[in-house]
N, C-alpha and C positions, 0 to 999 in steps of 0.2 A: 512752313507749319504750311502753309498753302497750296504748296507741294503735292506734300503728303492726302491733304483734306480733298487734291485733284483725283492722285489715285487712290485713296478709299470710297472714293464719287463710283468713280471709274470702274471697278472690283468686281463694285456694290450691285451696280446696272450689270454685267456684267452675270455678277452669280443667280442676281433676280432672274436676267432671259436663261441664266444656262438649269435655271432651277422649274422655269416655264416649262423647258421646251424636254424636259424631261419626264414632267407629270403626263404632259400632254403624252408623251410618244407611248410611255408607259399602259398609261387607257387607250388609247388607238389601239396596240399592241392583246390588251383584255378582251377587249370589243369585237376584234378583226380575226386575231389567229384564232386553230386546232388550238383546243388544250393543251396537249402535250405543249408547243412554245407555247403557250401562254405560263403552264408550271414553272420549265427550265426557264425561261428571263427575270419570273418572279422569285426562281431558289438562288438564280444568282442575283439578286437583290437582301433577299433576307443571308445571302452570306456576307451580309456587310453587317451582320450582328454578330458578324462571331470570331473564336479566340483569335482565329488566324491572320483574321483581317487587321484586329487590333494590335498580334504583332505590329505588323507592318506602319500599321494610323502610330500608333503608340510611339517607338523607335524613329517615326518622321520629325512627329512632336520634339519628343526627347533631341533628336540628334542636328536638328536643319535649325526649330523654331528656337528651342531656347531650353536645357536642363532642366531646370526648375519648375519649368509649364510641362516637363511633356512626364517630368515626376513626380507631378502634385496630378495630374490628370490621368496618369496608368493606376496611380495610388487610388483612386476614385472608383476604377472600374473594379479593383482589388473586390474590395470594400461593399460596390453592390454583388459582384458575382457570390459571393457568401452570404450574404445578405439573404439574394436572388434562392440560394440556392438551397438557404434553411429555411426558407418560410414555405419555398416547396413541397419541401417536406411535412412540415407543419402542419400545411394548413391540407393536401393531400388532397387538390379539387380535379375530374376529371377535366383529359382534354374532349374534344369533339370526336366524334366518330367519323368514320372511314376515312382520316388523312389524304392529300393529293401526297405526300411526300413521308419517308418513312419518318417515325420522333419518339422519341420515348419521355417518359419519366411525368411528373403530374404538369399540370397545366398555368396555375394562377401564381404568381403574374410571374410574366410575359416575361420573360428573362431577356431575351432579343428586346424587346423596347423596355428597358429597365437599364441594364448594359449601352443599348445605344445609348441612349435620354443620358443618362452619367456622366459618360466620357465624351458627349462634344454638347453637353453643357457646361459643364464644372472649364473644358476648355475655353468657349462663350464668355464664363465670367471675368474667364482665369487673362485671353487677351483683350474685353471690350473690341470687341473688331465688326461693325456689322456683318463686313461678307461672311464673316466666320458664321455671324446666328442665322444669316440665307443660309447657308452647310448645313446646318445642324438641324436647324427649321424640315428642313427637305430628307434628309438621312436621317430625322426620327420619321415622317409625317411613313418616306416612299417601306423601311423597314418593319413599320409594324404593320403595315395593310398587306405588309406583305405575309405574314404568319399569320391572317383571316382569311385571306384570299388561300392561302396552301391549305386555309381549315385546319390548321394545329395549335391553333387555340381559338377563344372565343373570344369579342368583345369586349366582356369584361374582364379579359384578362390581359389581353393589351395593353387598355384602360387604364387600370390598377397598374400595368409592371410601369407605366410614364410616370401615372399620377407618385406611385415611390420616388422614382428615381428622381423627377423634379425637387419633391424632397429632401432627399438624400440630397442632389446640387448641394438647394443651399447651405444646406447643413455646414457640409465641407469648406465654402466658398466664405463663409460665415469666420468658419474656425481659421482658416488662412489668412480676412485678414483683419482677426484679433488675432494672431498671433504677431508676434513680429520680427523675432530669432531665427532667424532660416534652420541653424541646427537644430532645435529644440522644437521645431514645426514637426522639419521635415523624422528627424526619430524620434515621435508622438504617433506619427499618421504612420511608420515603417510597426513599431508595438503594436501599434492599434490591428495592423494588418494580419501579423502573425499569434495577436492572439484571438483574433476574431476566426480565421481559416482554422488554426489549429482545431476550436471550438466545434467549430461545424462539421468539420470531419471528424471529430468525433462521433455526432451528432448522425452526421448520415455515412458514412465512409464514400464522401462523393471523389473523386482521383482527379477531378477536374479540380477542384478545394485544394483537393494541395498541393498542386502543382502550386494555385494560385502563393498558395502555403511558402512554398520553399521558392519560387522572385519574390515575396521580402523577408524572406530570412539571404534571402544573398544582396539583397536592396539595401543590406547596413552598409555596403560597401560603400553605397553610392553615396550615403552617410555620413561619409569620415574620409570620404576622399571629394567629392563639391561643397555639402552644406554644411560643413566643417569652414572650408577655403572661401564659404563664401558666395560661391561659385566665381574666384580672382582668376581665372585663367583667358589667353590670348581668346577675343574674339574674332573666330573664324569667318572669310568672306565664304558670298554661297557654295561656289566653288570645292571649298573644302568642309563644306557640308556635308552638300550631296558624294561626294569621293567618300569621306566616314562616315555617313549613314549606310551606302548602299555596302562598302566593305564590312558591317557590321550585321545588315543583314542577309548576309550571303555565310558569314562566321557562323549567325544562328540560326540560322536555316539548314546547313550543312548538319548542325549539331542534332538539332533537331527528328532533319533524316536520319540522321545514322543509328539515333538512341527510337527508333518509330515503335521499336517491340517490348522500351523497356517496364511500361504501364501492364506488360500481359503478363508480365514474367516478377517483377517487384516492385513492389512501393517504393522502398527505400530504397532503389535505385534510381527509382522518377523520380525522386525529395531529390535526391543530390543530383540529377542532371537539372534539377530549377530552379536551386540552386545555385547550381554554376554560369545558368544563365544570366537568373539575380544578378550577381556578381562581375558577371560578365560586358556590361552594357555598360555602367558608368567604368569600368576598366580600360575598354576600348575605345569608349568617348576622353576618358585622357591622353590615353597614346597614345592617338590617333590626331586630334587636334594640337598637338603639344607635337608629333611629327609632323607635320603640314604644316607648323608655322615655323618649323626652325628651316627645311626647307626653302616655304618664300625669303627668310629670311639670309640663311649662303645666299639665294640668286643674288642680293645686291650685293 
């Protein structure tokens, strides 16, 4: 216990130092650099709230930390994305004029701010780690500010996104705590995600929501493979987790790259691709963990 606390303390100190350094560096860039450089830097920061980043982050949590935590964190993001798409089209509030980067759609609430808040806040609440808390505060802060700096959102868009994200995170966490049965809890969250995404897509025909719906449907495989077993698989060491994550990332990115033109030609094909990806995540996890565990045992 002492060693664990000592590690957590060191981790917390490192995260605080890195966070302060990152904020100071970004502030320095904003003050001293040419506008085109500042825009480029803040655009990359804003990318930390995009679909591509969350594919990598969600898979990292799922494979390298815990499939249970990863699953719930990912599907918190799915519900947040669906809610954000619905609210934007329902409220139809404008964005600022003259944005510094190309942007589409309505302004309130900020999707980057809301989704970043939900993803990292749920992850923080589930892990109860002070290091993750600091990291979450940093990411939510800089991603939210980047949207204001790039003039793609008003301040109230970002504040609204963060507030909605916090409320949704708290509601999801309370649900996670109250429902003890893992299989029932995960099944409910998947069923809710499928229903919500399909209803929102029927309302506004947002292709991103359709993709989320496909992943949700595919995730029923996760419920059957892992939730039903209460995650009773061999506990992989860190090297196996890293290998599993890298293999999964390569496979999924290869599928996304190979099918990158599908969304513009067929919505049905797009849906099938994302159903396949949603089902592939747990299948790969089980296959890779078992394979690596058997190889490890064979050596001895």
